C-alpha positions in Angstrom: -13.6 -8.0 -60.1 -16.8 -6.8 -58.5 -16.3 -10.2 -56.0 -12.7 -9.0 -54.8 -14.1 -5.8 -54.1 -17.2 -7.2 -51.9 -14.2 -9.5 -50.1 -12.2 -6.3 -49.5 -14.6 -4.1 -48.1 -16.4 -7.0 -46.1 -13.0 -7.3 -44.5 -11.6 -3.9 -44.0 -15.0 -1.9 -43.2 -15.0 -4.3 -39.7 -11.2 -3.7 -39.5 -11.8 -0.1 -39.6 -14.9 0.0 -37.2 -12.9 -2.4 -34.6 -9.7 -0.1 -35.1 -11.4 3.4 -34.0 -14.1 1.5 -31.6 -13.7 3.3 -28.1 -11.9 1.5 -24.7 -14.2 0.2 -22.3 -15.1 -2.2 -19.6 -18.4 -3.6 -19.0 -20.4 -2.1 -15.5 -21.0 -4.5 -13.1 -24.7 -5.3 -12.0 -24.9 -4.9 -8.1 -27.8 -4.1 -5.4 -25.6 -0.9 -3.9 -24.3 2.3 -5.1 -20.5 0.9 -4.3 -19.8 -0.7 -7.7 -17.0 0.9 -9.9 -15.9 -0.6 -13.5 -13.2 1.8 -14.8 -10.2 2.3 -16.5 -7.9 5.5 -15.2 -5.1 7.0 -16.6 -3.4 8.5 -13.6 0.6 10.0 -13.4 2.8 7.3 -11.4 6.5 8.4 -11.1 6.3 11.4 -13.8 4.3 9.2 -16.7 0.5 8.5 -17.4 -0.3 4.8 -16.8 -3.3 2.8 -17.0 -5.0 1.0 -14.4 -8.3 -1.0 -14.3 -10.2 -0.8 -11.5 -13.6 -3.2 -11.4 -15.2 -4.2 -7.9 -19.2 -4.8 -7.5 -18.3 -2.9 -4.1 -15.6 -0.4 -4.0 -15.3 -1.2 0.4 -14.2 -4.9 -0.4 -10.0 -5.4 -0.1 -8.0 -4.7 -2.6 -6.2 -6.8 -4.4 -3.4 -5.7 -6.9 -2.0 -8.3 -9.7 1.7 -7.4 -10.9 1.8 -8.5 -14.6 4.7 -10.5 -16.0 7.0 -10.4 -18.8 8.7 -7.4 -17.6 6.1 -5.9 -20.4 3.5 -8.7 -21.0 0.2 -6.9 -19.9 -2.1 -9.1 -18.0 -5.1 -6.8 -18.0 -5.7 -8.4 -21.4 -6.5 -11.7 -20.2 -8.5 -10.9 -17.3 -11.7 -11.1 -18.4 -11.0 -14.7 -18.7 -10.5 -15.4 -14.6 -11.1 -12.8 -12.6 -15.0 -11.8 -12.3 -15.8 -14.3 -9.7 -13.0 -12.1 -7.7 -15.0 -9.1 -8.1 -17.5 -10.0 -6.3 -16.0 -9.7 -3.1 -12.6 -7.8 -3.9 -11.6 -4.4 -5.8 -9.4 -6.1 -8.3 -7.2 -3.6 -9.8 -5.1 -4.3 -12.7 -2.2 -2.2 -14.2 -0.3 -2.1 -17.1 2.8 -0.4 -15.8 5.3 1.6 -18.1 6.4 0.2 -21.3 4.0 -2.7 -21.1 0.1 -2.7 -22.6 -2.4 0.3 -22.7 0.4 2.4 -20.6 3.1 1.6 -23.5 -0.2 2.9 -26.5 -0.6 6.0 -24.8 3.0 7.0 -24.0 6.1 5.9 -24.6 8.7 5.8 -21.0 12.7 6.8 -21.8 14.7 3.9 -21.9 16.4 5.4 -19.1 13.2 4.7 -16.4 12.6 1.1 -17.9 14.6 -0.2 -14.7 13.3 -2.5 -11.7 13.9 0.1 -9.3 11.9 2.9 -10.9 9.4 0.2 -11.7 9.0 -0.8 -7.9 8.6 3.1 -6.8 6.0 3.3 -9.4 4.0 0.2 -7.4 4.7 2.3 -4.1 3.4 5.3 -5.7 0.2 3.2 -6.9 -0.5 1.4 -4.3 -0.5 4.7 -1.5 -2.7 6.0 -4.9 -5.0 3.2 -4.2 -4.8 3.0 -0.2 -5.5 6.8 0.4 -8.5 7.3 -2.6 -10.8 4.0 -0.8 -9.5 4.1 2.4 -7.3 1.0 3.2 -4.2 0.4 5.1 -2.5 -2.5 3.2 -3.7 -4.4 0.2 -3.1 -8.0 -1.3 -0.2 -8.3 -3.6 -0.7 -11.0 -6.7 2.5 -11.4 -8.9 2.8 -13.4 -12.4 6.1 -14.6 -13.6 8.6 -11.3 -13.5 5.2 -9.6 -11.3 6.7 -12.0 -9.2 10.4 -10.9 -9.3 9.4 -7.2 -7.9 6.4 -8.6 -5.8 8.9 -10.5 -3.8 11.3 -7.0 -3.7 8.5 -5.1 -2.1 7.4 -7.4 0.4 10.9 -7.1 1.5 11.1 -3.8 1.9 7.6 -2.9 3.0 5.9 -5.7 4.4 3.9 -3.2 6.2 1.8 -2.6 3.0 0.1 -6.1 2.5 -2.0 -8.2 3.8 -0.5 -11.0 1.8 1.5 -11.9 -1.3 0.3 -14.8 -3.5 3.0 -15.2 -6.0 2.0 -17.3 -9.4 5.0 -18.5 -11.4 7.6 -17.5 -9.0 10.9 -16.2 -10.1 13.4 -17.9 -8.5 17.1 -17.8 -10.4 17.3 -17.1 -13.8 20.5 -19.6 -14.1 19.2 -23.0 -12.1 15.9 -22.2 -14.3 17.6 -22.2 -17.6 19.4 -25.6 -16.9 16.6 -27.0 -15.7 14.8 -25.5 -18.8 17.1 -26.8 -21.1 16.7 -30.5 -19.7 13.6 -30.1 -20.3 14.0 -29.4 -24.1 16.2 -31.9 -24.5 14.3 -34.5 -23.5 11.3 -33.6 -25.0 13.3 -33.2 -28.5 14.8 -36.3 -28.2 11.8 -37.8 -27.3 10.3 -36.3 -30.7 13.8 -36.7 -32.7 13.9 -33.2 -33.2 17.7 -33.2 -33.1 17.6 -30.2 -34.9 16.6 -28.2 -31.6 19.5 -29.9 -29.3 22.0 -28.8 -31.7 20.8 -25.5 -32.1 20.7 -25.1 -28.3 24.1 -26.1 -28.0 25.8 -24.5 -30.7 24.2 -20.5 -29.9 25.2 -19.5 -26.6 22.2 -17.3 -24.7 19.6 -18.6 -27.3 15.9 -17.6 -26.3 14.2 -21.1 -25.5 10.7 -19.1 -25.3 9.5 -20.9 -28.5 10.7 -24.4 -27.6 9.2 -24.1 -24.3 5.7 -23.4 -25.8 5.8 -25.7 -28.5 6.8 -28.7 -25.6 4.1 -27.4 -23.6 6.4 -25.8 -20.6 4.5 -22.4 -20.8 0.5 -23.4 -22.0 0.1 -27.0 -21.1 -2.1 -27.8 -24.3 -0.8 -25.5 -26.8 2.2 -25.2 -28.4 2.5 -21.5 -29.2 0.9 -18.1 -27.8 -1.8 -18.0 -29.9 -4.4 -18.6 -27.3 -3.1 -16.2 -25.9 -3.5 -13.8 -28.5 -7.1 -14.9 -29.5 -7.9 -14.3 -26.1 -6.5 -10.7 -25.8 -7.9 -9.7 -28.8 -11.7 -10.3 -27.2 -10.6 -8.3 -24.3 -13.4 -5.4 -23.6 -10.4 -3.1 -22.5 -8.7 -3.4 -24.9 -9.1 -1.7 -28.5 -7.3 -3.0 -31.7 -4.4 -0.7 -31.5 -3.8 -1.8 -27.8 -4.1 -5.4 -29.0 -1.4 -4.7 -31.3 0.7 -3.0 -29.5 1.2 -5.7 -26.9 4.1 -7.5 -28.7 5.6 -4.1 -29.0 5.9 -3.1 -26.0 6.7 -6.6 -24.3 9.8 -6.3 -26.8 10.7 -2.7 -25.6 10.5 -3.5 -22.2 12.3 -7.2 -22.0 15.3 -5.2 -24.4 15.7 -1.9 -21.8 15.3 -3.5 -18.3 17.6 -2.8 -15.8 18.2 -4.8 -13.3 19.1 -2.6 -10.5 18.2 -3.8 -7.1 18.9 -7.3 -6.4 22.9 -8.1 -6.7 22.0 -11.6 -6.9 18.8 -13.6 -8.0 15.9 -13.6 -5.2 17.0 -17.7 -4.4 20.0 -16.0 -2.6 19.0 -12.9 -1.4 15.3 -12.9 -0.1 14.7 -16.0 2.3 12.7 -14.1 5.1 9.0 -12.9 4.2 7.1 -11.2 7.2 3.9 -11.5 5.6 1.4 -14.7 4.2 3.0 -16.4 1.5 1.2 -18.3 -1.3 2.8 -20.1 -3.9 0.4 -21.2 -7.2 2.2 -23.5 -9.4 1.6 -25.3 -12.7 2.5 -28.7 -13.1 4.2 -28.3 -16.3 5.4 -24.8 -15.9 9.0 -24.5 -17.2 9.4 -21.5 -18.0 9.4 -20.7 -14.2 10.3 -24.1 -13.4 7.7 -26.0 -11.0 10.9 -27.9 -9.5 12.8 -24.9 -8.6 9.8 -23.2 -7.3 9.2 -26.3 -4.6 13.0 -25.7 -3.8 12.6 -21.9 -3.0 9.8 -22.6 -1.3 11.0 -25.1 1.0 13.9 -22.9 1.9 11.5 -19.6 2.9 10.1 -18.5 6.0 6.7 -16.8 6.4 4.4 -16.4 9.2 2.2 -18.8 6.9 3.2 -20.4 3.7 1.3 -22.7 1.5 1.9 -24.1 -1.8 -0.7 -24.8 -4.6 -0.7 -27.1 -7.7 -2.3 -26.8 -10.8 -2.1 -30.1 -12.2 -3.7 -29.2 -15.8 -1.3 -26.1 -16.4 1.9 -24.5 -16.8 3.0 -20.8 -16.7 -0.8 -19.4 -16.9 -3.1 -21.0 -14.3 -5.6 -18.3 -14.3 -6.0 -19.1 -18.1 -5.5 -22.8 -18.2 -7.5 -23.3 -15.1 -9.6 -19.8 -14.4 -12.5 -21.2 -12.2 -9.8 -23.2 -10.4 -8.2 -20.1 -9.9 -10.7 -18.1 -9.3 -11.6 -20.3 -6.2 -8.4 -20.8 -4.9 -8.0 -17.1 -4.4 -11.1 -16.6 -3.0 -10.6 -19.1 -0.2 -7.0 -17.5 0.4 -7.9 -14.0 0.6 -11.1 -14.4 2.5 -9.4 -16.1 5.7 -6.8 -12.8 5.2 -8.2 -10.4 4.5 
């Protein structure tokens, strides 16, 4: 009995401490007084939303990241890759309505969960950043669903952006699903998983995500999302409550999201970009299939366009190849800002 009590206390006490441990972000060492490392809650679109601003010098160019999901935050993975970027740029992570720390803070109405609202929120945030830090333009970086928003935003208001950097570009859901199913079918045959083929063919609209993970189409060297979860649990900006709410926010956002801006896909509707465009592509990505991204890339027009492969990545090159990712972004941004 005493051993069980000791075991219970040894587990429960650290968890209780972790639960109440306050949020925070590490300070940035800088020679001057221009450094900033802050978690801010600001009203955007009538809802208090969370942003993380980190910069060795706040006068540096601003990078705004748009996370994927639609409700899967990037802020809780930022510590894995963005520290080198903070030396030369002011990096802003934003947990949108229905996601991450914003979801923990307050629940958005179901009616507000639509693409038009998210884009209008983004424009409002960009205006806040431009006015607060005296910038005319920013660099926009989108990941996965964030590229769906990003492509529309760059098309609508190119004057706001120095450049657009896409990671795992969303192109066309129907075309992507055909490629995903073909990829899963080939892998299932290779590993004698005919049960997967049967489920995929007999259940219309079934989610493919677990099988994409199992066969390395989401993370090249992992069969599940657990490495991402473990990384998120180590994020200094996230409390235990925030981390546990990530899945809830993602489910809420996905279930209630309404697509009310484009009638057709990005592939069909957006072919012309008025700013420099960079597509960062994981060679093993089948979440946003890399073959489809290349096909779309070859169709678009832009003042400058470049496609950069990450050979050892699937859908998360900033997590799977963080050093190369940071080097690549630095190289791009130093020539565009």
